[in-house]
N, C-alpha and C positions, 0 to 999 in steps of 0.2 A: 504493499499500499504506499502511496506517495506520502511525502512529509507533510504533516498537518491535517490529512484527511480524517474524518470521522465516518463510522460505519453505523447505520441504523437498520432496523427491521421494519418492513412495511406491514400492511394489513394481511396480505397472503404470505407472510413470512419471507418475502423477497428481500434482498440485501439493497440498500441504498447508500451509496458513498456521497458525502458532502464535502465540498471544498470550502475551507474557511474564507471569510470575507476577505477580498483583496487577493484571491487565488489567481493561478497562472492563466486561466482560460479567458476571462474578459475583465475590464477594469472593475466591474461590479462582482465578480466571482461567480458567474453562472456559465454553463455550458451553452453553446449556441449551434445551430445548423449553419450550413453553407450560406443560407439566406439571412442569417442573423436572428432567427427565431430562437427565443430562449426555451430551453428544454430542462426538465429536472434531472434526468439521467439518460444515458444512452446504452444501458446494459440490459434492459428489459424490453420484451417485444409485446405488441398488442395482439392478444390472442382471442379466439372465440371460445370463452369458458376457461376454467382453470387448467384443463389439460387439452384444450382444443388446438386446432392448427393455427399458424401465423396468419394474420390478415394483411392483405395487400394495402389496407389503408394506413398502415404504419410507415409514414414517410421517412422517419428516421433510420428504421432498418433498411429500408430500400436505398437511402443515401449511403449507409454504410457499406452495403453489398456492392454498389456501384463503384465506390472507391477502392474496395479490395479487389474486385475482379477487373477494374480498368487498368490495363497494362499500357505504360507509355514506351513506345519504341522510338529510340532516337533516329534521326534522320542518317541514312547511310551516306558516307563520302566515298565517292568513286574516283 
């Protein structure tokens, strides 16, 4: 766990990590998406029920998958 982070348990016993005020993510200490939308965490997915499938409405997960799967190939010099 990063220095200064605290861990809390949510309603469904999921883990939430909190960055202290003035943390490294933004000036006010919140995580944001690429569009600047503030999010509470990026470790949990939106699901249909407690053990259901992941929903496509979860734009944070889709953004993470896109960046994980998006390979940048440098231009070849011939």
